[in-house]
C-alpha positions in Angstrom: 47.4 -50.3 -29.1 48.7 -51.1 -25.6 50.7 -47.8 -25.5 47.7 -45.9 -26.5 45.6 -47.4 -23.6 48.5 -46.6 -21.2 48.5 -42.9 -22.3 44.7 -42.7 -21.8 45.0 -44.2 -18.3 47.8 -41.7 -17.3 45.8 -38.7 -18.6 42.6 -39.8 -16.7 44.6 -40.3 -13.5 46.2 -36.9 -13.8 43.0 -35.1 -14.4 41.2 -37.0 -11.6 44.0 -36.2 -9.2 43.8 -32.5 -10.1 40.1 -32.4 -9.2 40.9 -33.8 -5.7 43.0 -30.6 -5.0 40.4 -28.1 -6.2 38.9 -26.0 -3.3 35.5 -27.3 -2.2 32.9 -24.6 -1.4 31.6 -24.7 2.2 28.1 -26.0 2.6 25.3 -23.4 3.0 24.5 -22.6 6.6 21.0 -23.6 7.7 20.4 -20.0 8.8 21.1 -18.7 5.3 18.0 -18.0 3.2 17.3 -17.1 -0.3 16.7 -13.3 -0.4 13.7 -12.5 -2.6 14.1 -10.0 -5.5 14.0 -6.4 -4.2 11.4 -5.4 -6.8 8.8 -7.3 -8.7 5.9 -6.0 -10.8 2.8 -7.8 -11.9 -0.2 -6.6 -14.0 -3.6 -8.3 -13.4 -6.4 -8.2 -16.0 -4.0 -6.9 -18.7 -5.3 -5.3 -21.9 -8.7 -4.5 -20.2 -10.2 -1.4 -18.8 -9.6 -2.8 -15.3 -5.9 -3.5 -15.6 -4.2 -3.3 -12.2 -0.4 -3.1 -11.8 0.9 -4.2 -8.4 4.5 -3.4 -7.2 6.2 -5.6 -4.6 9.3 -4.2 -2.9 11.2 -6.4 -0.5 14.0 -5.6 2.0 16.9 -8.0 2.7 15.8 -8.5 6.3 12.6 -9.8 7.7 9.9 -7.3 8.8 6.3 -6.3 8.5 4.4 -5.8 5.3 2.6 -2.5 4.5 0.0 -2.5 1.7 -0.7 1.0 0.2 -3.6 1.4 -2.2 -4.6 4.4 -4.3 -7.2 5.2 -6.9 -10.2 3.2 -5.5 -12.1 6.4 -6.3 -11.1 7.8 -9.7 -11.8 11.4 -8.9 -9.2 11.5 -6.1 -6.1 12.2 -8.1 -3.7 12.8 -5.2 -4.2 9.3 -3.9 -3.0 7.4 -7.0 -0.3 10.0 -7.8 1.1 9.8 -4.2 1.1 6.0 -4.2 3.0 5.9 -7.6 5.8 8.0 -6.0 6.8 5.0 -3.8 7.5 2.6 -6.7 11.2 3.3 -6.7 11.6 3.1 -2.9 14.3 0.9 -1.4 13.7 -0.6 2.0 16.0 -2.5 4.3 13.5 -4.8 6.0 10.0 -6.0 5.5 7.9 -5.5 2.4 6.0 -2.8 0.7 3.1 -3.6 -1.7 1.9 -0.8 -3.8 -1.4 -0.6 -5.8 -1.5 2.9 -7.1 -4.4 2.6 -9.5 -6.8 0.0 -8.1 -9.9 1.3 -10.0 -8.5 1.9 -13.5 -11.9 2.3 -15.1 -12.9 5.0 -12.7 -9.6 6.8 -13.0 -9.8 6.9 -16.7 -13.2 8.6 -16.4 -12.1 10.8 -13.5 -15.2 9.8 -11.5 -15.8 8.2 -8.2 -17.5 5.1 -9.4 -16.0 2.3 -11.5 -17.9 -0.2 -13.7 -19.8 -1.7 -10.8 -20.5 1.3 -8.6 -18.5 2.7 -5.7 -15.7 0.1 -5.3 -15.2 1.1 -1.7 -18.7 -0.2 -0.9 -18.2 -3.6 -2.6 -16.2 -5.5 0.0 -19.2 -7.1 1.6 -21.0 -8.2 -1.6 -23.2 -11.3 -1.0 -21.9 -14.5 -2.7 -25.2 -14.9 -4.5 -25.0 -11.6 -6.3 -21.3 -10.8 -6.5 -20.8 -12.5 -9.9 -23.1 -9.9 -11.4 -20.7 -7.0 -10.5 -17.9 -6.4 -13.0 -15.7 -4.9 -10.2 -15.9 -8.1 -8.1 -12.7 -9.5 -9.6 -10.7 -6.3 -8.7 -12.1 -6.5 -5.2 -11.0 -10.1 -4.9 -7.5 -9.0 -6.0 -7.4 -6.4 -3.3 -8.6 -9.0 -0.7 -5.8 -11.3 -1.7 -3.2 -8.6 -1.3 -4.7 -7.6 2.1 -4.1 -11.2 3.2 -0.3 -10.7 2.6 -0.1 -7.5 4.6 0.2 -6.6 8.3 -0.8 -2.9 7.8 -3.2 -1.5 5.2 -3.5 2.1 4.1 -6.0 3.3 1.5 -5.3 6.8 0.1 -8.1 9.2 -0.5 -9.0 12.8 -1.1 -12.0 14.8 0.2 -13.2 18.4 0.4 -12.8 20.5 3.5 -11.5 19.3 6.9 -12.6 16.8 9.5 -13.1 18.0 13.0 -14.6 16.0 16.0 -16.9 18.9 16.8 -18.6 21.7 14.7 -16.2 24.6 14.0 -17.4 25.9 10.7 -19.0 24.7 7.5 -15.5 23.6 6.3 -14.5 22.0 9.6 -17.0 19.6 11.3 -17.7 15.9 11.9 -19.3 15.4 8.5 -16.2 16.3 6.6 -13.3 14.0 5.7 -10.3 16.0 4.6 -7.0 15.8 6.6 -7.8 12.8 8.7 -6.8 9.2 9.3 -10.0 7.2 9.2 -10.4 4.1 11.4 -13.4 1.9 11.9 -12.8 1.4 15.6 -10.0 2.3 18.0 -9.7 -1.3 19.4 -10.9 -4.5 17.7 -11.2 -7.6 19.9 -10.5 -11.0 18.4 -12.2 -14.2 19.4 -9.0 -15.7 20.8 -8.7 -12.9 23.3 -6.2 -10.8 21.4 -6.9 -7.4 20.1 -5.9 -5.0 17.4 -5.3 -1.3 18.0 -5.9 0.6 14.7 -6.6 3.7 16.8 -3.2 3.7 18.4 -1.5 3.2 15.1 -3.5 6.0 13.4 -2.8 8.4 16.3 1.0 7.7 16.1 1.0 8.1 12.3 -0.9 11.4 12.7 1.6 12.6 15.3 4.6 11.8 13.1 2.8 13.4 10.1 2.0 16.6 12.0 5.6 17.1 13.0 6.3 17.6 9.3 3.3 19.8 8.5 4.0 23.4 9.4 0.5 24.8 9.0 -1.5 23.6 11.9 -4.8 24.0 10.0 -3.6 21.2 7.7 -2.5 18.8 10.3 -4.1 15.3 10.5 -6.7 14.3 13.0 -8.1 10.7 13.7 -11.6 10.1 12.6 -13.3 7.1 14.3 -16.4 6.1 12.2 -17.3 3.4 14.8 -18.4 1.4 11.7 -19.6 -1.7 13.5 -21.3 0.1 16.4 -25.1 0.3 16.8 -25.0 4.2 16.8 -22.7 4.7 13.9 -23.4 7.4 11.4 -21.5 5.5 8.7 -23.2 2.2 8.1 -22.1 2.4 4.5 -18.5 1.9 5.7 -19.3 -1.7 6.3 -18.7 -2.3 2.6 -15.3 -0.5 2.7 -11.9 -1.9 2.1 -10.6 -1.0 5.6 -13.5 -2.5 7.4 -13.1 -5.7 5.5 -9.3 -5.7 6.2 -10.0 -5.2 10.0 -12.9 -7.5 10.6 -12.4 -10.3 8.1 -8.6 -10.5 7.8 -7.7 -8.9 11.1 -5.2 -6.3 9.8 -4.6 -2.9 11.1 -6.1 -0.7 8.4 -6.8 3.0 8.0 -7.9 5.4 5.2 -5.8 8.5 4.8 -7.8 11.5 3.5 -6.0 14.5 2.1 -8.1 17.7 1.6 -9.0 18.9 -1.8 -8.9 22.5 -0.4 -5.3 22.9 -1.5 -3.2 22.5 -4.6 -2.6 19.1 -6.1 1.1 19.1 -5.2 0.2 20.0 -1.6 -2.3 17.1 -1.4 0.2 14.7 -2.8 2.8 15.9 -0.2 0.3 15.4 2.6 -0.3 11.8 1.5 3.4 11.2 1.0 4.1 12.4 4.5 1.4 10.0 5.8 2.8 7.0 4.1 6.4 7.8 5.1 5.1 8.2 8.7 3.3 4.8 8.5 6.4 3.1 7.3 8.3 4.5 10.2 5.7 3.6 12.7 5.4 0.0 11.3 9.2 -0.3 11.8 10.0 -0.6 8.1 13.4 1.1 7.6 14.2 2.6 4.2 17.2 3.9 2.2 15.2 5.9 -0.3 11.7 7.3 0.0 9.9 10.1 -2.0 10.6 13.6 -1.0 7.9 15.5 0.8 8.9 18.9 -0.7 5.9 20.5 -2.4 8.0 22.4 -5.0 9.7 19.1 -6.1 6.4 17.4 -6.3 5.0 20.2 -8.5 8.0 19.8 -10.9 7.3 16.1 -11.0 3.7 16.6 -12.0 4.7 19.1 -14.7 7.3 16.8 -16.1 4.8 13.9 -16.1 2.3 16.0 -18.0 4.9 17.0 -20.6 5.9 13.3 -21.1 2.3 12.3 -21.6 1.9 14.8 -24.4 4.9 13.7 -26.3 
């Protein structure tokens, strides 16, 4: 019995001594941080007609967050198809949040309005009545995502071409195509700071237009002066961008591609605009969707073939 105990003691001492000579990993530096997953996907309101899938793409370095939304109007196909093209993007810094199909019910019906009316007019619903609107929960989701962003872009499509003065029936101030829509050039905050959506929109338009060969399709900036006393667009007070600017103090713009072109061309214009916005925001990327119209056309045809099988 004594010999057996002696053997156990020797073995324990040998094993314990061996552990003393194992390499000890260095402690984590206080500057090191846990890097979030590069890609996450979450679906809200699943298995309903209002299901919304949100894609979160993160870079390994810190940087601003850009929120891109499409499909708030179901009859503006280029908006949600363009936003979907960014799902597989890889960025180096900052974050990209994508909501390609915000208004699933309207998209399914291929119409402007969803279950509760024009969703881009529901961001100022009174608290007393908002519970009656079936789209209120989707609007609340959009508001929560806006809170996480520094820049907000809402993708749209419209007929004809915006122009600051009357040129023709197709080009005049009442049209919306091919423009970056802002609610005001400068927004003053109560603490004395200010936001400059106008400057951002102009720079994004400038970057976009360098890639658009046809001058007649280049982007202009459309200031709706939404909060001004003489605005022609009071309805915009219920819009997503006006809420983002005035309630959450984010630089926000709506990008309107024209419907007076092919669908691949419209998707290309919106892709160019988002790529330009990423560059202007300082979000660096390794992979972004191509802006080539022929490639986009092939993507659409491939997608249609897959949906039929």
